[in-house]
VMD Tcl script that builds the backbone (N, CA, C; Angstrom):
set m [mol new atoms 285]
animate dup $m
set s [atomselect $m all]
$s set {name element resname resid chain x y z} {
  {N N MET 1 A -3.008 17.429 11.506}
  {CA C MET 1 A -1.742 17.160 12.164}
  {C C MET 1 A -1.912 16.104 13.243}
  {N N GLY 2 A -3.081 16.072 13.843}
  {CA C GLY 2 A -3.316 15.094 14.901}
  {C C GLY 2 A -3.245 13.672 14.390}
  {N N LEU 3 A -3.766 13.420 13.188}
  {CA C LEU 3 A -3.676 12.077 12.619}
  {C C LEU 3 A -2.236 11.711 12.318}
  {N N LYS 4 A -1.467 12.682 11.863}
  {CA C LYS 4 A -0.062 12.437 11.557}
  {C C LYS 4 A 0.719 12.141 12.832}
  {N N ASP 5 A 0.449 12.918 13.889}
  {CA C ASP 5 A 1.170 12.743 15.156}
  {C C ASP 5 A 0.647 11.576 15.966}
  {N N GLY 6 A -0.576 11.166 15.730}
  {CA C GLY 6 A -1.147 10.041 16.451}
  {C C GLY 6 A -1.940 10.449 17.681}
  {N N ALA 7 A -2.011 11.747 17.958}
  {CA C ALA 7 A -2.772 12.216 19.115}
  {C C ALA 7 A -3.345 13.589 18.809}
  {N N LEU 8 A -4.509 13.841 19.365}
  {CA C LEU 8 A -5.171 15.125 19.197}
  {C C LEU 8 A -4.933 15.928 20.467}
  {N N SER 9 A -4.390 17.124 20.345}
  {CA C SER 9 A -4.054 17.921 21.527}
  {C C SER 9 A -5.324 18.372 22.247}
  {N N ALA 10 A -5.186 18.652 23.523}
  {CA C ALA 10 A -6.332 19.068 24.341}
  {C C ALA 10 A -6.951 20.369 23.843}
  {N N PRO 11 A -6.145 21.389 23.477}
  {CA C PRO 11 A -6.790 22.602 22.950}
  {C C PRO 11 A -7.580 22.345 21.663}
  {N N ASP 12 A -7.056 21.459 20.805}
  {CA C ASP 12 A -7.784 21.124 19.578}
  {C C ASP 12 A -9.087 20.401 19.897}
  {N N GLN 13 A -9.038 19.499 20.889}
  {CA C GLN 13 A -10.252 18.798 21.294}
  {C C GLN 13 A -11.294 19.782 21.815}
  {N N GLN 14 A -10.860 20.726 22.643}
  {CA C GLN 14 A -11.791 21.705 23.202}
  {C C GLN 14 A -12.379 22.592 22.101}
  {N N TYR 15 A -11.529 23.025 21.178}
  {CA C TYR 15 A -12.002 23.897 20.099}
  {C C TYR 15 A -13.013 23.167 19.226}
  {N N LEU 16 A -12.681 21.952 18.822}
  {CA C LEU 16 A -13.612 21.185 17.997}
  {C C LEU 16 A -14.892 20.871 18.760}
  {N N GLY 17 A -14.742 20.587 20.051}
  {CA C GLY 17 A -15.929 20.354 20.881}
  {C C GLY 17 A -16.822 21.574 20.938}
  {N N GLN 18 A -16.229 22.760 21.045}
  {CA C GLN 18 A -17.022 23.996 21.057}
  {C C GLN 18 A -17.751 24.198 19.730}
  {N N LEU 19 A -17.049 23.960 18.631}
  {CA C LEU 19 A -17.696 24.111 17.324}
  {C C LEU 19 A -18.874 23.161 17.164}
  {N N ILE 20 A -18.665 21.922 17.559}
  {CA C ILE 20 A -19.734 20.927 17.424}
  {C C ILE 20 A -20.889 21.265 18.358}
  {N N ALA 21 A -20.579 21.714 19.562}
  {CA C ALA 21 A -21.632 22.087 20.506}
  {C C ALA 21 A -22.450 23.263 19.985}
  {N N GLN 22 A -21.791 24.224 19.380}
  {CA C GLN 22 A -22.508 25.378 18.835}
  {C C GLN 22 A -23.403 25.001 17.665}
  {N N ARG 23 A -22.924 24.137 16.803}
  {CA C ARG 23 A -23.659 23.828 15.572}
  {C C ARG 23 A -24.718 22.745 15.744}
  {N N THR 24 A -24.546 21.886 16.756}
  {CA C THR 24 A -25.491 20.774 16.898}
  {C C THR 24 A -26.395 20.906 18.109}
  {N N GLY 25 A -26.040 21.756 19.043}
  {CA C GLY 25 A -26.854 21.896 20.241}
  {C C GLY 25 A -26.505 20.896 21.330}
  {N N LEU 26 A -25.453 20.122 21.140}
  {CA C LEU 26 A -25.002 19.198 22.184}
  {C C LEU 26 A -24.293 19.981 23.278}
  {N N ASN 27 A -24.193 19.371 24.468}
  {CA C ASN 27 A -23.396 20.028 25.497}
  {C C ASN 27 A -21.911 19.787 25.219}
  {N N GLN 28 A -21.059 20.508 25.904}
  {CA C GLN 28 A -19.615 20.497 25.635}
  {C C GLN 28 A -19.008 19.098 25.815}
  {N N GLN 29 A -19.407 18.390 26.865}
  {CA C GLN 29 A -18.825 17.066 27.138}
  {C C GLN 29 A -19.197 16.063 26.045}
  {N N ASP 30 A -20.454 16.074 25.634}
  {CA C ASP 30 A -20.871 15.150 24.571}
  {C C ASP 30 A -20.178 15.482 23.252}
  {N N ALA 31 A -19.985 16.761 23.002}
  {CA C ALA 31 A -19.313 17.167 21.771}
  {C C ALA 31 A -17.856 16.723 21.773}
  {N N VAL 32 A -17.165 16.882 22.897}
  {CA C VAL 32 A -15.770 16.444 22.998}
  {C C VAL 32 A -15.701 14.926 22.875}
  {N N ALA 33 A -16.665 14.211 23.455}
  {CA C ALA 33 A -16.700 12.747 23.337}
  {C C ALA 33 A -16.877 12.343 21.878}
  {N N ARG 34 A -17.723 13.073 21.154}
  {CA C ARG 34 A -17.935 12.777 19.740}
  {C C ARG 34 A -16.657 13.044 18.929}
  {N N VAL 35 A -15.936 14.113 19.274}
  {CA C VAL 35 A -14.660 14.406 18.613}
  {C C VAL 35 A -13.681 13.267 18.843}
  {N N ASN 36 A -13.598 12.795 20.086}
  {CA C ASN 36 A -12.674 11.698 20.399}
  {C C ASN 36 A -13.058 10.415 19.681}
  {N N GLN 37 A -14.351 10.120 19.613}
  {CA C GLN 37 A -14.803 8.918 18.901}
  {C C GLN 37 A -14.458 8.997 17.418}
  {N N THR 38 A -14.707 10.148 16.831}
  {CA C THR 38 A -14.419 10.328 15.411}
  {C C THR 38 A -12.923 10.240 15.143}
  {N N PHE 39 A -12.122 10.837 16.020}
  {CA C PHE 39 A -10.674 10.792 15.863}
  {C C PHE 39 A -10.155 9.361 15.970}
  {N N THR 40 A -10.677 8.610 16.913}
  {CA C THR 40 A -10.276 7.208 17.069}
  {C C THR 40 A -10.667 6.389 15.851}
  {N N ALA 41 A -11.865 6.630 15.325}
  {CA C ALA 41 A -12.307 5.908 14.123}
  {C C ALA 41 A -11.419 6.248 12.933}
  {N N MET 42 A -11.038 7.507 12.804}
  {CA C MET 42 A -10.173 7.910 11.701}
  {C C MET 42 A -8.785 7.285 11.838}
  {N N GLN 43 A -8.263 7.206 13.059}
  {CA C GLN 43 A -6.964 6.555 13.264}
  {C C GLN 43 A -7.030 5.081 12.887}
  {N N THR 44 A -8.112 4.425 13.249}
  {CA C THR 44 A -8.277 3.009 12.918}
  {C C THR 44 A -8.320 2.809 11.411}
  {N N LYS 45 A -9.057 3.651 10.707}
  {CA C LYS 45 A -9.135 3.544 9.245}
  {C C LYS 45 A -7.788 3.834 8.597}
  {N N LEU 46 A -7.049 4.784 9.155}
  {CA C LEU 46 A -5.732 5.096 8.622}
  {C C LEU 46 A -4.780 3.911 8.789}
  {N N LYS 47 A -4.819 3.263 9.936}
  {CA C LYS 47 A -3.968 2.089 10.162}
  {C C LYS 47 A -4.354 0.946 9.232}
  {N N GLN 48 A -5.662 0.763 9.020}
  {CA C GLN 48 A -6.112 -0.281 8.095}
  {C C GLN 48 A -5.650 0.012 6.680}
  {N N ALA 49 A -5.685 1.267 6.286}
  {CA C ALA 49 A -5.225 1.644 4.954}
  {C C ALA 49 A -3.726 1.393 4.810}
  {N N GLU 50 A -2.959 1.670 5.856}
  {CA C GLU 50 A -1.518 1.405 5.811}
  {C C GLU 50 A -1.234 -0.083 5.673}
  {N N VAL 51 A -1.977 -0.891 6.406}
  {CA C VAL 51 A -1.799 -2.345 6.329}
  {C C VAL 51 A -2.168 -2.849 4.932}
  {N N SER 52 A -3.265 -2.335 4.387}
  {CA C SER 52 A -3.679 -2.739 3.039}
  {C C SER 52 A -2.639 -2.335 1.999}
  {N N ALA 53 A -2.077 -1.157 2.153}
  {CA C ALA 53 A -1.053 -0.700 1.216}
  {C C ALA 53 A 0.196 -1.568 1.301}
  {N N ARG 54 A 0.584 -1.941 2.512}
  {CA C ARG 54 A 1.756 -2.818 2.668}
  {C C ARG 54 A 1.505 -4.185 2.053}
  {N N GLU 55 A 0.300 -4.727 2.268}
  {CA C GLU 55 A -0.025 -6.032 1.687}
  {C C GLU 55 A -0.010 -5.965 0.154}
  {N N ALA 56 A -0.562 -4.900 -0.390}
  {CA C ALA 56 A -0.567 -4.744 -1.845}
  {C C ALA 56 A 0.860 -4.603 -2.376}
  {N N ALA 57 A 1.707 -3.882 -1.652}
  {CA C ALA 57 A 3.102 -3.735 -2.075}
  {C C ALA 57 A 3.826 -5.076 -2.029}
  {N N ASP 58 A 3.548 -5.880 -0.995}
  {CA C ASP 58 A 4.169 -7.203 -0.910}
  {C C ASP 58 A 3.723 -8.102 -2.054}
  {N N LYS 59 A 2.435 -8.076 -2.371}
  {CA C LYS 59 A 1.935 -8.890 -3.483}
  {C C LYS 59 A 2.566 -8.456 -4.800}
  {N N THR 60 A 2.686 -7.154 -4.995}
  {CA C THR 60 A 3.294 -6.639 -6.213}
  {C C THR 60 A 4.759 -7.029 -6.298}
  {N N ARG 61 A 5.461 -6.936 -5.175}
  {CA C ARG 61 A 6.876 -7.306 -5.143}
  {C C ARG 61 A 7.052 -8.780 -5.490}
  {N N LYS 62 A 6.222 -9.644 -4.912}
  {CA C LYS 62 A 6.324 -11.077 -5.201}
  {C C LYS 62 A 6.003 -11.372 -6.667}
  {N N ALA 63 A 4.986 -10.710 -7.195}
  {CA C ALA 63 A 4.622 -10.932 -8.599}
  {C C ALA 63 A 5.740 -10.492 -9.532}
  {N N SER 64 A 6.365 -9.362 -9.239}
  {CA C SER 64 A 7.464 -8.905 -10.099}
  {C C SER 64 A 8.672 -9.814 -9.973}
  {N N LEU 65 A 8.896 -10.375 -8.792}
  {CA C LEU 65 A 9.986 -11.330 -8.610}
  {C C LEU 65 A 9.765 -12.571 -9.465}
  {N N TYR 66 A 8.559 -13.127 -9.425}
  {CA C TYR 66 A 8.256 -14.308 -10.238}
  {C C TYR 66 A 8.337 -13.995 -11.730}
  {N N ALA 67 A 7.848 -12.825 -12.120}
  {CA C ALA 67 A 7.902 -12.450 -13.537}
  {C C ALA 67 A 9.353 -12.326 -13.999}
  {N N ALA 68 A 10.210 -11.712 -13.187}
  {CA C ALA 68 A 11.620 -11.572 -13.556}
  {C C ALA 68 A 12.307 -12.935 -13.630}
  {N N LEU 69 A 11.972 -13.827 -12.709}
  {CA C LEU 69 A 12.567 -15.164 -12.718}
  {C C LEU 69 A 12.180 -15.920 -13.990}
  {N N TRP 70 A 10.892 -15.913 -14.327}
  {CA C TRP 70 A 10.450 -16.634 -15.519}
  {C C TRP 70 A 10.948 -15.977 -16.801}
  {N N LEU 71 A 11.102 -14.674 -16.801}
  {CA C LEU 71 A 11.671 -13.990 -17.959}
  {C C LEU 71 A 13.123 -14.414 -18.161}
  {N N PHE 72 A 13.878 -14.498 -17.077}
  {CA C PHE 72 A 15.262 -14.943 -17.161}
  {C C PHE 72 A 15.348 -16.371 -17.679}
  {N N ILE 73 A 14.499 -17.248 -17.160}
  {CA C ILE 73 A 14.509 -18.650 -17.597}
  {C C ILE 73 A 14.144 -18.757 -19.077}
  {N N SER 74 A 13.131 -18.002 -19.505}
  {CA C SER 74 A 12.735 -18.073 -20.915}
  {C C SER 74 A 13.833 -17.524 -21.829}
  {N N LEU 75 A 14.519 -16.460 -21.415}
  {CA C LEU 75 A 15.624 -15.942 -22.218}
  {C C LEU 75 A 16.783 -16.932 -22.278}
  {N N LEU 76 A 17.040 -17.603 -21.180}
  {CA C LEU 76 A 18.106 -18.601 -21.152}
  {C C LEU 76 A 17.769 -19.769 -22.084}
  {N N ILE 77 A 16.535 -20.230 -22.047}
  {CA C ILE 77 A 16.114 -21.316 -22.941}
  {C C ILE 77 A 16.182 -20.857 -24.393}
  {N N GLY 78 A 15.753 -19.615 -24.653}
  {CA C GLY 78 A 15.818 -19.077 -26.013}
  {C C GLY 78 A 17.248 -19.004 -26.521}
  {N N ALA 79 A 18.180 -18.599 -25.662}
  {CA C ALA 79 A 19.588 -18.536 -26.064}
  {C C ALA 79 A 20.124 -19.934 -26.365}
  {N N PHE 80 A 19.741 -20.912 -25.564}
  {CA C PHE 80 A 20.179 -22.284 -25.799}
  {C C PHE 80 A 19.628 -22.808 -27.112}
  {N N VAL 81 A 18.360 -22.586 -27.365}
  {CA C VAL 81 A 17.735 -23.068 -28.601}
  {C C VAL 81 A 18.359 -22.371 -29.807}
  {N N ALA 82 A 18.623 -21.082 -29.714}
  {CA C ALA 82 A 19.249 -20.356 -30.832}
  {C C ALA 82 A 20.648 -20.884 -31.104}
  {N N SER 83 A 21.394 -21.166 -30.056}
  {CA C SER 83 A 22.741 -21.712 -30.221}
  {C C SER 83 A 22.687 -23.094 -30.863}
  {N N PHE 84 A 21.771 -23.919 -30.406}
  {CA C PHE 84 A 21.619 -25.258 -30.968}
  {C C PHE 84 A 21.210 -25.180 -32.433}
  {N N ALA 85 A 20.266 -24.291 -32.740}
  {CA C ALA 85 A 19.805 -24.154 -34.125}
  {C C ALA 85 A 20.930 -23.628 -35.022}
  {N N ALA 86 A 21.751 -22.730 -34.513}
  {CA C ALA 86 A 22.879 -22.216 -35.311}
  {C C ALA 86 A 23.891 -23.325 -35.573}
  {N N THR 87 A 24.166 -24.131 -34.567}
  {CA C THR 87 A 25.103 -25.243 -34.746}
  {C C THR 87 A 24.544 -26.244 -35.752}
  {N N PHE 88 A 23.281 -26.588 -35.612}
  {CA C PHE 88 A 22.654 -27.533 -36.530}
  {C C PHE 88 A 22.624 -26.980 -37.954}
  {N N GLY 89 A 22.286 -25.703 -38.089}
  {CA C GLY 89 A 22.243 -25.078 -39.415}
  {C C GLY 89 A 23.624 -25.003 -40.047}
  {N N GLY 90 A 24.653 -24.740 -39.264}
  {CA C GLY 90 A 26.003 -24.695 -39.774}
  {C C GLY 90 A 26.452 -26.051 -40.300}
  {N N ARG 91 A 26.092 -27.082 -39.588}
  {CA C ARG 91 A 26.458 -28.430 -40.035}
  {C C ARG 91 A 25.705 -28.791 -41.331}
  {N N GLN 92 A 24.449 -28.388 -41.399}
  {CA C GLN 92 A 23.666 -28.682 -42.614}
  {C C GLN 92 A 24.255 -27.939 -43.810}
  {N N ARG 93 A 24.705 -26.721 -43.583}
  {CA C ARG 93 A 25.288 -25.931 -44.656}
  {C C ARG 93 A 26.597 -26.559 -45.166}
  {N N ASP 94 A 27.402 -27.063 -44.230}
  {CA C ASP 94 A 28.694 -27.637 -44.601}
  {C C ASP 94 A 28.556 -28.964 -45.339}
  {N N LEU 95 A 27.451 -29.633 -45.158}
  {CA C LEU 95 A 27.257 -30.916 -45.850}
  {C C LEU 95 A 26.867 -30.663 -47.243}
}
mol reanalyze $m
mol bondsrecalc $m
mol representation Tube
mol addrep $m
């Protein structure tokens, strides 16, 4: 929840610090400092992932825009060529 909210509450910091101090043998202050460092690193990675996702979405959006534009142009050219060929074929038939 702390990553979602953007901040880690003081009771959560103390609790995690106690767990780390018990399991690693560090003192309470060093354990809380390690929790804060890890939390900050995780927030930074989360922000980088969000930026990467936005960039990928923008690239995908631009690519689909270009694909739709060229598809429209090719269909328009195809319709023109079909119309021209039908007119030419009709004239050949009538002769």
